[in-house]
Z-matrix of the N, CA and C atoms (Angstrom, degrees):
N
C 1 1.449
C 2 1.523 1 109.37
N 3 1.288 2 116.93 1 129.80
C 4 1.452 3 122.14 2 178.96
C 5 1.531 4 108.09 3 -98.64
N 6 1.320 5 116.02 4 125.86
C 7 1.454 6 120.76 5 178.08
C 8 1.522 7 108.35 6 -97.67
N 9 1.309 8 115.71 7 123.03
C 10 1.463 9 119.91 8 179.55
C 11 1.513 10 109.07 9 -77.79
N 12 1.295 11 116.23 10 127.74
C 13 1.458 12 121.22 11 177.47
C 14 1.512 13 107.67 12 -90.27
N 15 1.299 14 116.62 13 128.67
C 16 1.458 15 120.67 14 -179.49
C 17 1.523 16 108.05 15 -128.36
N 18 1.306 17 117.04 16 89.04
C 19 1.466 18 119.95 17 -177.10
C 20 1.526 19 111.37 18 -70.56
N 21 1.300 20 114.61 19 169.94
C 22 1.469 21 119.66 20 176.14
C 23 1.527 22 109.67 21 -68.59
N 24 1.300 23 115.53 22 143.47
C 25 1.459 24 119.95 23 170.67
C 26 1.523 25 105.98 24 -106.90
N 27 1.304 26 115.76 25 124.31
C 28 1.464 27 121.21 26 -173.51
C 29 1.520 28 110.94 27 -118.56
N 30 1.321 29 114.31 28 143.39
C 31 1.456 30 121.41 29 174.19
C 32 1.518 31 106.45 30 -105.47
N 33 1.294 32 115.64 31 105.52
C 34 1.467 33 121.20 32 -170.74
C 35 1.526 34 114.28 33 -58.28
N 36 1.299 35 117.03 34 -48.32
C 37 1.476 36 119.50 35 -176.09
C 38 1.523 37 112.07 36 -70.49
N 39 1.317 38 117.50 37 -26.48
C 40 1.465 39 120.98 38 179.70
C 41 1.523 40 112.09 39 -92.50
N 42 1.331 41 118.27 40 -6.20
C 43 1.466 42 122.81 41 -176.91
C 44 1.522 43 110.70 42 51.61
N 45 1.336 44 116.08 43 50.42
C 46 1.451 45 121.34 44 -177.33
C 47 1.527 46 108.28 45 -133.57
N 48 1.329 47 116.46 46 134.81
C 49 1.455 48 121.92 47 177.87
C 50 1.521 49 110.04 48 -127.91
N 51 1.312 50 116.17 49 141.73
C 52 1.459 51 122.34 50 175.48
C 53 1.524 52 107.01 51 -114.12
N 54 1.321 53 116.02 52 119.89
C 55 1.458 54 122.02 53 -173.35
C 56 1.529 55 109.65 54 -126.02
N 57 1.323 56 116.90 55 103.53
C 58 1.462 57 121.24 56 -177.88
C 59 1.524 58 110.70 57 -114.56
N 60 1.337 59 115.17 58 152.74
C 61 1.464 60 121.24 59 176.41
C 62 1.530 61 109.19 60 -69.87
N 63 1.347 62 116.61 61 153.79
C 64 1.469 63 118.73 62 176.91
C 65 1.534 64 110.91 63 -60.25
N 66 1.285 65 117.69 64 135.69
C 67 1.465 66 126.07 65 175.87
C 68 1.529 67 114.23 66 67.00
N 69 1.338 68 119.17 67 6.75
C 70 1.471 69 120.98 68 179.41
C 71 1.518 70 109.07 69 -143.86
N 72 1.298 71 115.65 70 152.55
C 73 1.461 72 119.31 71 176.17
C 74 1.525 73 110.52 72 -96.01
N 75 1.324 74 115.57 73 53.83
C 76 1.455 75 122.66 74 175.36
C 77 1.518 76 108.09 75 -109.82
N 78 1.323 77 116.00 76 132.20
C 79 1.461 78 120.28 77 177.42
C 80 1.515 79 110.71 78 -68.98
N 81 1.302 80 116.55 79 140.21
C 82 1.467 81 119.02 80 172.01
C 83 1.524 82 111.17 81 -112.30
N 84 1.341 83 117.34 82 -2.86
C 85 1.456 84 121.66 83 178.58
C 86 1.521 85 109.25 84 -129.32
N 87 1.324 86 115.61 85 125.94
C 88 1.465 87 120.84 86 176.08
C 89 1.516 88 106.57 87 -117.39
N 90 1.302 89 116.57 88 106.32
C 91 1.464 90 121.21 89 179.71
C 92 1.518 91 108.20 90 -151.78
N 93 1.331 92 115.82 91 172.22
C 94 1.466 93 117.72 92 179.08
C 95 1.522 94 111.32 93 -63.72
N 96 1.331 95 117.63 94 -21.98
C 97 1.463 96 120.46 95 179.76
C 98 1.525 97 112.44 96 -82.96
N 99 1.329 98 117.72 97 -24.90
C 100 1.455 99 119.20 98 -179.12
C 101 1.530 100 112.06 99 -99.11
N 102 1.318 101 118.69 100 -29.11
C 103 1.458 102 120.38 101 -176.41
C 104 1.520 103 113.32 102 -127.63
N 105 1.304 104 118.28 103 -9.13
C 106 1.460 105 120.61 104 -174.56
C 107 1.521 106 109.67 105 88.25
N 108 1.314 107 117.08 106 -164.52
C 109 1.464 108 122.18 107 -178.25
C 110 1.528 109 109.65 108 -91.86
N 111 1.314 110 118.12 109 54.70
C 112 1.462 111 123.11 110 -173.81
C 113 1.528 112 113.84 111 -60.74
N 114 1.318 113 118.25 112 -30.07
C 115 1.472 114 121.02 113 -176.46
C 116 1.516 115 111.91 114 -105.86
N 117 1.306 116 117.28 115 16.76
C 118 1.453 117 121.31 116 179.70
C 119 1.521 118 111.36 117 103.12
N 120 1.294 119 115.14 118 166.39
C 121 1.456 120 122.20 119 -177.32
C 122 1.522 121 110.19 120 -71.77
N 123 1.307 122 117.86 121 123.41
C 124 1.469 123 123.35 122 -179.55
C 125 1.523 124 110.86 123 49.94
N 126 1.312 125 116.68 124 55.85
C 127 1.466 126 122.51 125 -175.80
C 128 1.524 127 111.48 126 -58.93
N 129 1.329 128 115.59 127 140.23
C 130 1.464 129 120.32 128 177.17
C 131 1.531 130 109.33 129 -94.86
N 132 1.314 131 116.02 130 -174.78
C 133 1.469 132 122.16 131 -175.15
C 134 1.524 133 111.51 132 -56.34
N 135 1.335 134 118.56 133 -49.35
C 136 1.460 135 120.36 134 -176.80
C 137 1.523 136 111.36 135 -65.86
N 138 1.314 137 117.06 136 -36.15
C 139 1.461 138 119.93 137 178.32
C 140 1.526 139 110.53 138 -66.92
N 141 1.318 140 117.12 139 -44.17
C 142 1.461 141 120.30 140 -178.80
C 143 1.521 142 112.59 141 -66.30
N 144 1.330 143 117.23 142 -46.88
C 145 1.465 144 119.15 143 -176.59
C 146 1.523 145 111.79 144 -67.93
N 147 1.323 146 118.29 145 -23.79
C 148 1.450 147 120.73 146 177.56
C 149 1.514 148 114.20 147 -91.16
N 150 1.307 149 118.04 148 -4.58
C 151 1.465 150 120.74 149 -170.09
C 152 1.537 151 113.97 150 -123.07
N 153 1.314 152 117.99 151 -36.77
C 154 1.466 153 121.76 152 -168.81
C 155 1.527 154 112.54 153 -58.67
N 156 1.342 155 118.26 154 -47.88
C 157 1.470 156 120.19 155 -179.68
C 158 1.525 157 111.71 156 -56.47
N 159 1.327 158 116.67 157 -47.38
C 160 1.463 159 120.62 158 -179.20
C 161 1.523 160 111.66 159 -61.19
N 162 1.311 161 116.65 160 -43.43
C 163 1.469 162 120.17 161 -178.06
C 164 1.520 163 111.94 162 -67.68
N 165 1.326 164 117.40 163 -40.92
C 166 1.465 165 119.81 164 178.09
C 167 1.531 166 110.63 165 -68.18
N 168 1.332 167 117.46 166 -39.65
C 169 1.470 168 120.19 167 176.20
C 170 1.517 169 110.69 168 -59.51
N 171 1.341 170 116.44 169 -42.99
C 172 1.465 171 121.34 170 178.17
C 173 1.527 172 110.61 171 -62.04
N 174 1.318 173 115.64 172 -44.31
C 175 1.469 174 121.85 173 -178.56
C 176 1.521 175 111.87 174 -63.54
N 177 1.321 176 116.41 175 -41.57
C 178 1.459 177 121.36 176 -174.30
C 179 1.522 178 112.98 177 -92.74
N 180 1.342 179 117.73 178 -10.53
C 181 1.450 180 120.69 179 177.13
C 182 1.513 181 115.07 180 78.38
N 183 1.323 182 117.87 181 12.37
C 184 1.467 183 120.87 182 178.65
C 185 1.525 184 109.73 183 -157.17
N 186 1.325 185 115.63 184 161.44
C 187 1.459 186 121.26 185 178.49
C 188 1.520 187 108.84 186 -89.90
N 189 1.323 188 116.63 187 134.85
C 190 1.462 189 120.75 188 -179.61
C 191 1.524 190 109.60 189 -137.27
N 192 1.322 191 115.84 190 150.40
C 193 1.460 192 121.01 191 173.94
C 194 1.524 193 106.82 192 -88.92
N 195 1.313 194 116.72 193 127.54
C 196 1.460 195 121.03 194 -175.25
C 197 1.514 196 111.13 195 -128.69
N 198 1.328 197 114.99 196 155.34
C 199 1.467 198 122.60 197 169.21
C 200 1.512 199 106.25 198 -109.53
N 201 1.334 200 116.20 199 144.69
C 202 1.457 201 119.86 200 -178.05
C 203 1.511 202 111.60 201 -122.04
N 204 1.313 203 114.51 202 145.96
C 205 1.456 204 122.98 203 171.69
C 206 1.519 205 105.46 204 -124.40
N 207 1.318 206 116.47 205 116.60
C 208 1.461 207 120.90 206 -176.96
C 209 1.521 208 110.01 207 -96.15
N 210 1.310 209 115.25 208 137.78
C 211 1.457 210 122.02 209 179.06
C 212 1.521 211 107.74 210 -128.52
N 213 1.310 212 116.08 211 135.46
C 214 1.455 213 121.19 212 176.04
C 215 1.516 214 108.76 213 -121.03
N 216 1.304 215 115.48 214 131.51
C 217 1.458 216 121.10 215 175.75
C 218 1.518 217 108.20 216 -111.99
N 219 1.298 218 116.50 217 131.89
C 220 1.460 219 120.99 218 178.97
C 221 1.519 220 109.19 219 -107.44
N 222 1.313 221 115.23 220 134.02
C 223 1.457 222 119.50 221 177.95
C 224 1.513 223 110.19 222 -92.75
N 225 1.315 224 114.40 223 157.04
C 226 1.465 225 120.39 224 175.34
C 227 1.533 226 106.11 225 -63.41
N 228 1.344 227 118.73 226 127.17
C 229 1.464 228 121.76 227 -169.27
C 230 1.527 229 115.99 228 -59.83
N 231 1.319 230 119.16 229 -38.76
C 232 1.474 231 120.08 230 -179.34
C 233 1.526 232 109.95 231 -68.56
N 234 1.324 233 117.31 232 -43.36
C 235 1.464 234 120.79 233 177.82
C 236 1.531 235 110.32 234 -61.92
N 237 1.330 236 117.09 235 -39.64
C 238 1.462 237 121.49 236 178.38
C 239 1.527 238 110.55 237 -63.06
N 240 1.315 239 117.67 238 -44.65
C 241 1.467 240 122.16 239 179.48
C 242 1.537 241 110.49 240 -62.70
N 243 1.313 242 116.74 241 -46.36
C 244 1.467 243 120.22 242 -179.76
C 245 1.525 244 111.55 243 -63.73
N 246 1.316 245 116.43 244 -37.02
C 247 1.459 246 120.38 245 176.91
C 248 1.522 247 110.72 246 -62.20
N 249 1.321 248 117.33 247 -45.37
C 250 1.466 249 121.28 248 178.16
C 251 1.527 250 110.56 249 -63.87
N 252 1.323 251 117.37 250 -42.26
C 253 1.462 252 122.58 251 179.16
C 254 1.534 253 110.47 252 -58.63
N 255 1.331 254 117.18 253 -48.28
C 256 1.465 255 120.90 254 179.66
C 257 1.536 256 110.98 255 -64.99
N 258 1.330 257 115.85 256 -36.22
C 259 1.461 258 120.85 257 178.50
C 260 1.542 259 110.39 258 -61.04
N 261 1.301 260 116.95 259 -44.07
C 262 1.462 261 121.90 260 179.10
C 263 1.531 262 110.37 261 -70.24
N 264 1.324 263 117.39 262 -36.31
C 265 1.472 264 120.37 263 176.77
C 266 1.527 265 111.23 264 -59.96
N 267 1.332 266 116.48 265 -33.46
C 268 1.469 267 121.16 266 179.14
C 269 1.532 268 111.59 267 -76.17
N 270 1.330 269 117.15 268 -0.90
C 271 1.461 270 120.18 269 176.01
C 272 1.517 271 115.02 270 104.64
N 273 1.312 272 118.94 271 6.63
C 274 1.462 273 121.18 272 -179.53
C 275 1.522 274 110.96 273 -70.78
N 276 1.304 275 115.49 274 143.50
C 277 1.462 276 121.53 275 171.01
C 278 1.521 277 106.96 276 -133.36
N 279 1.293 278 116.12 277 168.28
C 280 1.474 279 120.50 278 178.60
C 281 1.526 280 109.69 279 -112.11
N 282 1.325 281 117.49 280 20.17
C 283 1.461 282 120.97 281 -176.66
C 284 1.525 283 112.78 282 -59.29
N 285 1.314 284 117.46 283 -36.96
C 286 1.465 285 120.83 284 -176.90
C 287 1.525 286 113.06 285 -98.59
N 288 1.318 287 117.39 286 11.83
C 289 1.469 288 120.27 287 -179.51
C 290 1.526 289 109.68 288 -69.57
N 291 1.330 290 115.54 289 139.86
C 292 1.464 291 120.43 290 175.84
C 293 1.521 292 108.30 291 -90.68
N 294 1.298 293 115.94 292 130.13
C 295 1.464 294 120.81 293 175.60
C 296 1.519 295 107.65 294 -120.00
N 297 1.331 296 115.71 295 128.31
C 298 1.450 297 121.57 296 -175.28
C 299 1.517 298 110.81 297 -106.67
N 300 1.330 299 115.43 298 152.10
C 301 1.460 300 122.21 299 175.58
C 302 1.523 301 107.03 300 -144.17
N 303 1.320 302 116.96 301 113.72
C 304 1.471 303 122.29 302 179.71
C 305 1.529 304 112.57 303 54.38
N 306 1.325 305 116.78 304 43.11
C 307 1.457 306 122.34 305 175.36
C 308 1.512 307 115.98 306 81.09
N 309 1.312 308 118.60 307 10.57
C 310 1.463 309 122.14 308 178.52
C 311 1.524 310 108.73 309 -139.83
N 312 1.327 311 116.01 310 166.68
C 313 1.465 312 119.51 311 177.67
C 314 1.522 313 109.55 312 -62.46
N 315 1.313 314 117.11 313 135.93
C 316 1.461 315 121.77 314 177.86
C 317 1.522 316 109.88 315 -68.98
N 318 1.313 317 115.82 316 142.62
C 319 1.466 318 120.56 317 178.27
C 320 1.525 319 108.96 318 -83.91
N 321 1.330 320 118.03 319 162.95
C 322 1.471 321 119.97 320 176.80
C 323 1.526 322 112.82 321 -58.75
N 324 1.337 323 117.27 322 -31.49
C 325 1.471 324 119.54 323 177.40
C 326 1.525 325 112.01 324 -68.36
N 327 1.332 326 116.48 325 -33.05
C 328 1.469 327 120.70 326 -179.59
C 329 1.526 328 111.64 327 -80.69
N 330 1.313 329 116.26 328 -23.38
C 331 1.457 330 121.54 329 -178.70
C 332 1.527 331 108.24 330 -136.77
N 333 1.316 332 116.97 331 71.58
C 334 1.467 333 118.95 332 -175.79
C 335 1.533 334 111.53 333 -68.38
N 336 1.335 335 116.14 334 150.56
C 337 1.469 336 118.47 335 177.33
C 338 1.530 337 110.18 336 -69.49
N 339 1.298 338 115.92 337 143.46
C 340 1.460 339 119.29 338 179.16
C 341 1.527 340 110.97 339 -105.55
N 342 1.319 341 116.23 340 0.67
C 343 1.461 342 121.33 341 -179.39
C 344 1.517 343 107.71 342 -138.96
N 345 1.297 344 118.70 343 115.18
C 346 1.456 345 121.53 344 -174.32
C 347 1.517 346 113.42 345 -113.54
N 348 1.300 347 118.94 346 41.63
C 349 1.459 348 121.41 347 178.53
C 350 1.526 349 109.33 348 -114.86
N 351 1.294 350 116.06 349 162.90
C 352 1.451 351 120.81 350 176.96
C 353 1.531 352 109.03 351 -77.87
N 354 1.315 353 116.93 352 115.81
C 355 1.468 354 119.35 353 -177.62
C 356 1.522 355 112.09 354 -112.94
N 357 1.321 356 117.68 355 21.52
C 358 1.474 357 120.28 356 -179.51
C 359 1.498 358 112.37 357 -78.65
């Protein structure tokens, strides 16, 4: 039996990758590069486990039973901090970021603001 290898096709400038299984249009990679921030910004374990199946079903147009392998990559903390600092220097804000809690948008009580000044 010959197994067809179907690697991801990535668009470098758009930071987007499409990763499908051989002979089927089913995604085998769920990440911000393949699907975007579908489960919220920097989704945690509870956000991912409550969201991924629904998003993949929506993407593929059908319900499927899937197995998952989760991988976490940790960045060197100083480099991560400097990256965030430069990102904010370029004008980024997190005002429109979606934050999820148990499969729904987090309420202000669940995610209180930590900065209460006018930053406009």
